[in-house]
Phi, psi and omega in degrees: 000141183272094185283166173285132178268131172247117191281138174274005176275353191300306185298318180294321179293319178302320178294320179293324178292322175302321183293330181264000180305319177300326178293316180295318180294319183291335184262001186299317181293322177298320178299322177301318182288317183286332185078022180201167173293122182300155185303318182297318179292318179298319179296319179296317178301309183299323181295335179282344186083011188295334179289353177278353188298332182260354183276134181306143182299324183292344176261004179104003180273182180270332180047063179296152172286165180307312183290332174292322177294316178305311183293325178296312181292323178298319180296315180291323181290330174297320180289317181198116185298323180290318177298316179300319181292311180299318179297313185298323180293313183292316182294323181292313181293320178299317182287316182290326176300317178297324183286323191263346177262158185274189186300322182296314178292322179298319179295327180284314190267335186228060188292327182202073185300321182303328180257017174083013180260095179199155179289151166246128192238133177229163177156193189226137184235011183256337175254132187262132167272200179242145179226138179237130179291136173223175181300119176087359181168223185218157167246127185243149176217150176160174178232118184243160180243168165060053176272068186303133179080013186295338178296335180267353190270154171257337185226165179241139171248127184214151185254143178209156181263125179288122184297325184283321187254343184075011181270137174277127184235157175249132185242139178242129184211158178300139183300325184289352175278338179264167175254113179272130182258119184280080186229023183275083181241095193222171180284315185226169186054040186295329185271014182269354182046048183277061188285165166282161172210157185232137171239133181236102176054048181268136179277133173232124181293153180306327182296341185250032184226139173214162180288137188296330183260015186295148168236012179266124185257147174257337177218152172092174187265206193293331185303325186284347180288355178282339183086170189298316187294317179291327174297320176296326179299322175303311186297311184291331174297312179299318181298311183298317181295321178295318180293317179298317179297318181295319182294319178294322178292325175297319179293321178299317179294323179293320179299322179296328179283327187272333187300140180090346178280160183302131177057034180292122181295333181288350177266009178270155176294329180296318177301313183300318181293317183286329174295318180297319179297319179295319178298317180295319181296317180293315182293325178294318178297318180295319181294319179291323176301315179297321180295314181297316183286331175296318178294317178298317181297320180296321178295312180298322182293337177277002179084015182254159170273156174296137176277176187297321179293320178296318177297321180295313179295326177297316180288322178292321178299318178297316177301315180296317180298312183299311186278339170293316178294325175302316178295321175301316179299323177295319178296316179299314181299317181300312187272346175286339179064219185290345178298329180282345178281333189275159179302130179155187187298318182299313180297317183295315179293325177297315179293317180297320178301315183288337172287317183294331180293345185273002181293145186300330183291343177248018184282170184295329181294320177299315180299317179298317180293324176298316179295321179297317181291312186289334179277357179085011184269003177224062183297136179078003180287158176213157180274131172233107186057242183270352189255146171266112181263119184276149179293147180248000000 
C-alpha cells in the first residue's frame, strides 16, 4: 500500500528558513520594484533546499505531507507574501510534474535532486490552449496568464485541450521555448512575476504530458493521489494563514508603539474587542484547516482517495481560510490608521492579501458548489478538476 510520507527533514528545513528570513525581509522592497523575487532571495531559497518539499522522495526530494507543506508556505508567506506565493506555485508544479510523469521525463527534469540538479517549473493550468497530436507528441499553441514565480523557473507547465480527443492535458517544456510577456503590473503580489506567456506551435514529446485531472502517480507516495486542485488547496491555505498571522503581528507591534499617547485608538475597549475577534477568526480558520488536512492525511495513508465530501470540505475550508484572513486584514487596516497608508510592510501585506483573494480556488463558484453538495442538492455529484459535475 502506498502510504502517506511524513518527512523527517521538516524541522531542519524550518531552521534553515528561519536563517534566511532576514534576507527575504531585506529584499522585499526590491522585489516590489523589480516585479519578481530578487536574485539574492531566490538564491537563498534554493540554498535551503526548500524547493524539494514537493518532489517525490524516490527522486531525491523531501515529499512533505500536506500539513508540513502548509507550515512551510505559511512561514515564507509570513516573511514576504510575494515570496510565499511565488514559492508555493513553483514548488507545487515542480513536485506534481515529478509525480505524474514517467521515468523518461524524470531523467530529463530531475537528474540529481539530492545535489540540487532539477528543474524548477512554473505555469498555468486553468486556462486551456490548443494541442494537436503529431508523431511522438503534441504541438501546442495558446496565450496563458499568471505564471507565478516564472522568474525562478527553468521550465513551463501549461494546459491545453487536445483537438482529437477533447481531453485537457498538461505539457512541460523549457521556458526558453515560450515567449514570456513582461506585463505583471498589478496592485498586490507585485514580486511574484505572474506574467503571461505565449506558445506558438511548439512540440512537446509524449513523455512530458499528463492528464490534467489525473490522480494516477508514476513517482511518489499518497499525497499526489489528490490531484492538482487539492494540491493547490494545500498551498493557498498555507499562504493565507501566513499572511494573516503577519498582519495581526504587525498590528500588535504598532499598538505597542501607540499605546499611552494622547487619544490613542488602541487604548479603547473597541480596539481590544475587535483585535480579539480577529485573533479568534484566524485561529479558528487555522484549527479547521488542521482538522481537514488531518482527516485527509489519514484517508490517504490508508491507501484511499478522498471521497466527494472530503474534497468538498477541503475546498470549503480553503474558501473559509482565505476570506477569514481577508476579514482579519480589514480589521488590521482599520485600526492601523494612517500607518497602513504609508509605504512599508503593512501597506504591502494589505495589497498582497487583496490580490491573493482573487484566485479562482477561493472564488464564489467554488463556494456555491460546496453549498450545493453539502445541502444535498447535488446527489451523486463529484469534483473533476475545478468543476462539480452533477450526476445525470
